[in-house]
C-alpha positions as CSV (number, residue, x, y, z in Angstrom):
1,X,84.9,169.0,-20.8
2,X,84.9,171.9,-22.6
3,X,88.1,171.5,-24.6
4,X,86.8,169.3,-27.5
5,X,83.8,171.8,-27.8
6,X,86.4,174.8,-27.9
7,X,88.5,172.8,-30.5
8,X,85.5,172.0,-32.9
9,X,84.4,175.7,-32.4
10,X,88.4,177.1,-33.3
11,X,88.4,174.4,-36.0
12,X,85.2,176.5,-37.8
13,X,87.0,179.5,-37.9
14,X,90.5,178.2,-39.4
15,X,88.5,176.4,-42.2
16,X,86.8,179.4,-43.1
17,X,89.4,181.7,-43.6
18,X,92.0,179.0,-45.0
19,X,89.3,178.1,-47.8
20,X,87.4,180.2,-49.6
21,X,85.0,177.8,-50.8
22,X,83.6,177.0,-47.4
23,X,80.1,177.4,-46.6
24,X,79.0,180.7,-44.8
25,X,78.2,180.9,-41.2
26,X,79.9,178.3,-39.1
27,X,82.6,181.4,-38.4
28,X,80.5,183.7,-37.4
29,X,78.3,181.2,-35.2
30,X,81.6,180.0,-33.7
31,X,82.8,183.4,-33.0
32,X,79.6,183.8,-30.9
33,X,79.7,180.1,-29.6
34,X,82.5,181.8,-27.7
35,X,81.0,184.9,-26.8
36,X,78.5,182.5,-25.1
37,X,81.0,180.4,-23.2
38,X,82.9,183.0,-22.2
39,X,79.6,184.7,-20.6
40,X,79.0,181.7,-18.9
41,X,82.9,180.9,-17.6
42,X,83.4,184.5,-16.4
43,X,80.2,184.5,-14.7
44,X,81.2,181.5,-12.7
45,X,84.6,182.5,-11.9
46,X,83.6,186.1,-11.1
47,X,81.0,184.8,-8.5
48,X,82.5,181.5,-7.4
49,X,86.7,182.2,-7.3
50,X,87.6,185.7,-7.8
51,X,84.7,187.6,-6.4
52,X,84.1,191.5,-6.8
53,X,86.3,192.8,-4.1
54,X,89.0,194.9,-5.5
55,X,91.8,192.3,-4.5
56,X,89.5,189.5,-6.5
57,X,89.4,191.8,-9.7
58,X,93.1,192.9,-9.7
59,X,93.7,189.0,-9.8
60,X,91.2,188.3,-12.3
61,X,92.7,191.3,-14.5
62,X,96.0,190.1,-14.0
63,X,95.2,186.4,-15.0
64,X,92.9,187.6,-18.0
65,X,96.1,189.2,-19.3
66,X,98.4,186.5,-18.9
67,X,96.0,184.2,-20.7
68,X,95.3,186.7,-23.8
69,X,98.2,188.4,-24.5
70,X,101.7,186.7,-24.4
71,X,100.5,184.3,-27.2
72,X,98.9,186.6,-29.0
73,X,102.5,189.0,-28.8
74,X,104.3,186.2,-29.9
75,X,101.9,185.6,-33.2
76,X,101.7,189.5,-33.7
77,X,105.5,189.2,-34.1
78,X,105.6,186.3,-36.4
79,X,102.8,188.0,-38.5
80,X,105.2,191.6,-38.3
81,X,108.2,189.5,-39.9
82,X,106.1,188.0,-42.5
83,X,104.6,191.5,-43.5
84,X,108.2,192.6,-43.7
85,X,109.7,189.7,-45.9
86,X,106.6,188.6,-47.9
87,X,104.0,191.2,-47.8
88,X,102.9,190.3,-51.3
89,X,101.9,187.0,-50.5
90,X,100.2,188.4,-46.8
91,X,98.3,190.7,-49.5
92,X,97.0,188.0,-51.9
93,X,96.7,185.5,-49.6
94,X,93.8,188.0,-48.1
95,X,93.7,192.1,-48.8
96,X,93.1,192.7,-45.5
97,X,96.4,191.1,-44.0
98,X,98.1,194.1,-43.9
99,X,100.2,195.7,-41.0
100,X,99.2,199.0,-39.6
101,X,99.7,202.2,-41.5
102,X,98.7,204.8,-38.7
103,X,99.3,205.2,-35.1
104,X,95.8,203.9,-34.8
105,X,96.4,200.6,-35.8
106,X,99.7,200.2,-34.0
107,X,97.8,201.0,-30.9
108,X,95.1,198.7,-31.5
109,X,97.6,196.0,-32.1
110,X,99.2,196.7,-29.1
111,X,96.7,197.1,-26.3
112,X,93.4,195.5,-28.3
113,X,91.1,197.8,-26.2
114,X,90.9,200.9,-28.7
115,X,89.2,201.4,-31.7
116,X,90.9,200.0,-34.9
117,X,92.4,202.5,-37.1
118,X,94.7,201.4,-40.4
119,X,95.6,197.9,-40.4
120,X,96.4,195.6,-37.7
121,X,98.7,192.9,-36.9
122,X,96.3,190.0,-36.4
123,X,93.7,189.9,-38.5
124,X,90.1,189.3,-36.7
125,X,91.9,190.6,-33.4
126,X,88.6,192.7,-33.4
127,X,87.1,189.6,-31.8
128,X,89.4,189.7,-28.9
129,X,88.4,193.4,-28.3
130,X,85.2,192.2,-28.0
131,X,86.2,189.6,-25.5
132,X,88.1,191.8,-23.1
133,X,85.8,194.6,-23.2
134,X,82.9,192.0,-21.8
135,X,85.7,190.6,-19.3
136,X,85.8,194.1,-17.7
137,X,82.1,195.2,-17.7
138,X,81.6,191.7,-16.2
139,X,83.6,192.2,-13.7
140,X,82.5,195.8,-12.9
141,X,79.1,194.5,-12.1
142,X,77.1,193.0,-15.2
143,X,78.0,189.4,-14.0
144,X,76.5,189.8,-10.5
145,X,73.6,189.0,-9.3
146,X,70.8,187.3,-11.3
147,X,68.8,190.2,-11.6
148,X,71.5,192.1,-12.8
149,X,72.0,189.5,-15.8
150,X,68.3,189.4,-16.3
151,X,68.1,193.1,-16.7
152,X,71.2,193.2,-18.9
153,X,70.0,189.9,-21.4
154,X,66.9,192.0,-21.5
155,X,68.6,195.3,-22.5
156,X,70.4,193.3,-25.1
157,X,67.7,191.6,-26.8
158,X,66.0,194.9,-26.8
159,X,68.8,196.8,-28.9
160,X,69.3,193.9,-31.2
161,X,65.2,194.3,-32.3
162,X,66.4,197.5,-33.0
163,X,69.2,196.8,-34.9
164,X,67.2,194.2,-37.0
165,X,64.3,196.4,-37.4
166,X,66.7,199.4,-38.4
167,X,68.3,197.4,-40.8
168,X,71.9,197.5,-39.5
169,X,74.5,196.1,-41.6
170,X,75.8,192.6,-40.4
171,X,79.4,193.6,-39.3
172,X,78.0,196.1,-37.3
173,X,75.9,193.6,-35.7
174,X,78.7,191.1,-35.3
175,X,81.8,192.9,-34.6
176,X,80.8,196.3,-32.6
177,X,80.8,195.8,-28.8
178,X,77.5,196.4,-27.8
179,X,76.6,194.3,-30.8
180,X,77.9,191.0,-29.2
181,X,76.1,192.4,-25.4
182,X,73.3,189.9,-26.2
183,X,75.7,186.8,-26.9
184,X,77.8,187.2,-23.5
185,X,74.4,188.5,-21.7
186,X,73.2,185.2,-22.6
187,X,75.8,183.2,-21.5
188,X,75.9,184.9,-18.2
189,X,71.9,184.0,-18.0
190,X,72.7,180.2,-18.7
191,X,75.1,180.5,-15.6
192,X,72.7,182.0,-13.0
193,X,70.0,179.5,-14.3
194,X,72.7,176.6,-14.4
195,X,70.5,174.8,-11.4
196,X,66.9,174.4,-13.6
197,X,68.7,171.9,-16.0
198,X,69.1,169.0,-15.7
199,X,71.9,166.7,-14.2
200,X,73.7,164.8,-17.5
201,X,76.2,161.8,-17.1
202,X,76.1,160.5,-20.2
203,X,78.6,161.6,-23.1
204,X,76.0,160.6,-25.8
205,X,73.9,163.9,-25.8
206,X,77.1,165.7,-26.0
207,X,77.3,164.2,-29.2
208,X,73.8,164.6,-30.2
209,X,74.4,168.5,-28.9
210,X,77.2,168.9,-31.6
211,X,75.0,167.4,-33.8
212,X,72.1,169.9,-33.4
213,X,74.6,172.6,-33.9
214,X,75.7,171.8,-37.4
215,X,72.0,170.9,-38.6
216,X,71.3,174.4,-37.6
217,X,74.3,175.6,-39.7
218,X,72.5,173.8,-42.4
219,X,69.2,175.1,-41.8
220,X,70.5,178.5,-41.4
221,X,71.5,178.6,-45.2
222,X,67.8,178.5,-45.8
223,X,66.9,181.2,-43.4
224,X,65.4,184.8,-45.2
225,X,68.0,187.0,-45.6
226,X,71.1,184.3,-45.3
227,X,72.6,182.6,-42.2
228,X,74.0,186.0,-40.9
229,X,70.8,187.5,-40.4
230,X,68.9,185.9,-37.9
231,X,70.9,182.8,-37.7
232,X,73.5,184.3,-35.9
233,X,71.0,184.9,-32.9
234,X,69.4,181.4,-33.1
235,X,73.0,179.8,-33.3
236,X,73.2,180.9,-29.8
237,X,70.6,178.2,-28.5
238,X,72.4,175.4,-30.1
239,X,75.7,177.0,-28.4
240,X,73.9,176.8,-25.2
241,X,72.8,173.3,-25.7
242,X,76.1,172.0,-26.0
243,X,77.4,173.9,-23.1
244,X,74.5,172.4,-20.9
245,X,75.4,168.6,-22.1
246,X,78.7,169.1,-21.2
247,X,79.4,171.2,-18.1
248,X,77.7,168.4,-16.0
249,X,79.6,165.8,-17.5
250,X,81.9,164.2,-14.5
251,X,85.4,163.9,-15.8
252,X,86.3,160.8,-13.7
253,X,83.7,158.8,-15.2
254,X,85.2,159.9,-18.7
255,X,88.3,157.1,-20.1
256,X,91.7,158.5,-19.1
257,X,92.4,159.1,-23.0
258,X,89.3,161.0,-23.6
259,X,90.1,163.4,-20.9
260,X,93.6,163.6,-21.8
261,X,92.4,164.4,-25.4
262,X,89.8,167.0,-24.0
263,X,92.9,169.0,-22.4
264,X,95.0,168.9,-25.5
265,X,92.4,169.9,-27.7
266,X,91.4,173.0,-25.3
267,X,95.2,173.9,-25.1
268,X,95.5,174.2,-29.1
269,X,92.1,175.9,-29.4
270,X,93.2,179.8,-29.0
271,X,96.5,179.2,-30.6
272,X,94.6,177.8,-33.8
273,X,92.8,181.1,-33.7
274,X,96.1,182.9,-33.2
275,X,98.3,181.8,-35.6
276,X,96.7,180.1,-38.5
277,X,96.9,183.1,-41.0
278,X,100.5,183.2,-40.1
279,X,100.7,179.2,-41.5
280,X,98.3,179.9,-44.2
281,X,101.0,182.7,-45.3
282,X,104.0,180.9,-45.1
283,X,101.9,177.7,-47.2
284,X,101.2,179.9,-50.1
285,X,104.5,181.6,-50.4
286,X,106.6,177.9,-50.2
287,X,103.6,177.1,-53.0
288,X,102.9,180.0,-55.1
289,X,100.5,178.4,-56.9
290,X,98.1,177.8,-54.3
291,X,95.4,180.1,-53.0
292,X,92.7,179.9,-50.7
293,X,90.4,178.8,-53.7
294,X,91.6,175.8,-53.3
295,X,90.7,173.5,-50.2
296,X,94.6,172.0,-50.5
297,X,95.6,175.1,-48.7
298,X,93.3,174.4,-45.7
299,X,94.3,170.5,-46.1
300,X,98.5,171.4,-46.0
301,X,97.6,173.9,-43.6
302,X,95.8,172.7,-40.6
303,X,98.3,170.0,-39.5
304,X,100.8,172.6,-40.0
305,X,98.4,175.3,-37.6
306,X,97.9,172.5,-34.8
307,X,101.8,171.8,-34.7
308,X,102.2,175.4,-34.3
309,X,99.6,175.9,-31.8
310,X,101.3,173.2,-29.7
311,X,104.6,175.0,-29.9
312,X,102.7,178.2,-28.8
313,X,101.6,176.6,-25.4
314,X,104.2,174.5,-24.8
315,X,106.8,177.7,-25.0
316,X,104.5,180.4,-23.9
317,X,101.3,179.7,-22.3
318,X,102.4,176.8,-20.3
319,X,105.4,178.3,-18.7
320,X,103.3,181.6,-17.6
321,X,100.7,179.1,-15.7
322,X,103.1,179.4,-12.9
323,X,102.8,183.1,-13.1
324,X,99.0,183.1,-12.5
325,X,97.4,184.8,-9.2
326,X,95.5,182.6,-6.1
327,X,92.4,183.7,-5.6
328,X,91.3,184.6,-1.9
329,X,87.7,184.3,-1.9
330,X,85.9,183.2,1.0
331,X,82.4,182.8,0.5
332,X,80.1,180.9,2.9
333,X,78.2,179.3,0.3
334,X,80.9,177.2,-0.9
335,X,82.6,176.3,1.9
336,X,82.2,172.5,1.4
337,X,82.2,172.7,-2.3
338,X,83.9,170.4,-4.2
339,X,87.2,171.9,-5.1
340,X,86.5,171.1,-9.1
341,X,83.6,173.7,-9.3
342,X,85.0,176.2,-7.6
343,X,88.7,175.4,-10.1
344,X,86.3,175.2,-13.4
345,X,88.6,177.9,-15.1
346,X,91.4,175.6,-14.8
347,X,90.6,172.9,-16.7
348,X,88.1,175.0,-19.0
349,X,89.7,178.3,-19.6
350,X,87.9,180.1,-22.3
351,X,89.8,180.8,-25.2
352,X,88.5,183.9,-27.1
353,X,88.5,182.8,-30.3
354,X,87.2,184.2,-33.7
355,X,87.6,187.1,-36.3
356,X,85.4,188.6,-38.8
357,X,84.5,185.9,-41.5
358,X,86.3,186.6,-44.8
359,X,85.2,189.3,-47.3
360,X,83.5,191.1,-44.2
361,X,85.0,194.0,-43.0
362,X,84.1,196.0,-40.1
363,X,82.3,199.6,-41.0
364,X,82.6,201.0,-37.7
365,X,86.1,202.3,-36.4
366,X,84.4,201.5,-32.8
367,X,84.1,197.9,-34.4
């Protein structure tokens, strides 16, 4: 039952980007919430679905490619058209929105794995690069075994402590790949210690967890250094609380309408992240008197963002579901396990969502 949760995180990113007056913090916390969730889910499916054999890892890589790139390329094509047709409106909407100006920018836009270099087709795709690199690293062994994950998490904590002590800037702590290690390792740690958490059958704790997440957003505004110093790291605790209250909910005990809503919300979360910039440019091009300073831009855009996200899922992502490869893992400890446990990523496939909060630019080319 992660769909509505992921939709809520995507909402935080969209409103923060489409409305300049949004309070600081939620977008960054949402991105790291996705990183924690990805750390948990990637550890789960690598250990319980794909395995770490060459064949299992090849299947994992192919399915991750189908999950990330087709929808991304579709939105990049739309963004390229907007850069060519209404470049002034794109720049007016956000100065960082501009097509690649050098080979490095095109290479990054096409691969999402290389360093940033002179513009990008989709602003904020740096977060996708973070996701992809940790998919690779976790598949190569970081997610394999409790001891490895504990060592990984402790090393990440030490590195993060050094960054805070050294006064490393927020962009470098937020979007540089090694800096995000703590969020992914924390999610993987939650997976490996999942059995110590209580079984929760009632959905109300999940509602309480959502309230706590937003309460932390409010309290983080009062933290020393603002919400983006220590608040970025304390937000992981509340993201973990939300995960714990959701993963053990039994879908069959939920109303049919809630299950359908959860699935729909989950399907829309990744496309919402991808397409909200394009919708914002189109709306401000049609209504030139509007800008991101006005809440009306978000009010007009967000319903349209949902419609475009639904179209992306229906015409791009859903047709590719049949292309996904079946895993062949055969582990003795999984014999007799309910299929729903092993197939968690089918209903709760993580959608990497996020971007650098408005006004924040990465200062490292590696991001």
